[in-house]
N, C-alpha and C positions, 0 to 999 in steps of 0.2 A: 504494500500500500504506500510505502514511503517513496517508491519510484514513480508514482503516478503524478503527472504534471498538474492536473486540476483535481480538486477535492471530490467532485461528484461525477467522476468518470464512469462509475459502474452503476449509475442509477437505473438505466434500462435493464441491466442484468438483475439488479435487486428486485425490480418489479416482476420479472419472470420467476425468480426464486420465491417471492412472496405468494404469487399465484399458485405455484406448485405446492407450496406449504399449505395453503388453504384447501387445495384439492384433496390432500391426504390427511387433513386434520382429524377427521373422524375415522379411526381404524376399524370400528365395528360396522361401518357401512359396507354392504355387499358389493356395491359398484366400485368402491375404492379397493376392496380386496380383489375384485376381478381385474381392475386396472393393474394393480401390483403384480398379480399372477401373470397377466399378459406380458407386462414389461419384463418380468423375471424370465419367462419362457423365451422372449425375444432376445434377451441378453444371453441366455443359455444357448440358443441357436447360433448367435453370432460367435460366441466363444468356441463352440464345437466346430463351426466352419473355419474359424481361424486356426484352431489346432490341426484340423484336417489339412488346411493349406500348408501349414508349417511341415507336417509330415510328408505331404506330397512334394514340397519343395526339396526336402531331403532326398527323396527317391529320385527326383529330377536331377539333383546335383550329382548323385551317384551315377546316373546315366550319362551325364555330361563328362564326368571324370573318366568313365569307361570308354566313351567315344574319343576323348582326347588321347588316352593311352593307345587306342587303336590307330589314331591318326599319326602318332609319333612312330609307331612300328611301321606303318605303311609308308611314311615319308622316308624312313631309313632304307626300306626295300627299294623305293623309287630312286633314292640317291645312288644306291649300289648299281641298280639297273641302268641308270643314266651314265654312270662311269663306264660300265661295260659297253654300252652302245657307242659311247664316244671313242673308246679304244678300238672297237671294231671298225668304226668309220675311218679312223687313222690307218689301221691295217689295210683296209680296202683301198685307201687313197695312195699310200706310199709303198705297199708291199710289191706291186708290180715293178716300180722303179728300183726298189732295193734288190729284187730278184735279178733284174737285167744288169744292174751294177755289179752284183756279186758274180754273175756269169761272165761279164767282161773282165773282171779282175782275175777270175779263175783261168780264163782263156789266155790272158796276158801272162799270168804266172806260169802256166804250162808251156807256153810258146817260148819264153825266154830261158826257163830253167831246164826243160827237157828237149828243146828243139834246136 
């Protein structure tokens, strides 16, 4: 209350509180008991739904965690396969040139040392 800038900042809210207090002033009234029970059931329903949502969120987090682990494993496989494909592309590109070069070197070697 000390942090409020003006003294009567909560007058509207005080009116709502006073109205609710008058509604429930007579605890023996069946209408009041019915209202209280309805509100209690409503609160009970909201709390049950909230707890169910929290439990559902936990199972969803478990699913997300499992999916992320699967993605990590799949990405490692993909990385390895990408490296293999890259090496195979290099072999296909330079293997014929290397084979021709080795053949030329072997022919030159045989010609000058045995010929």
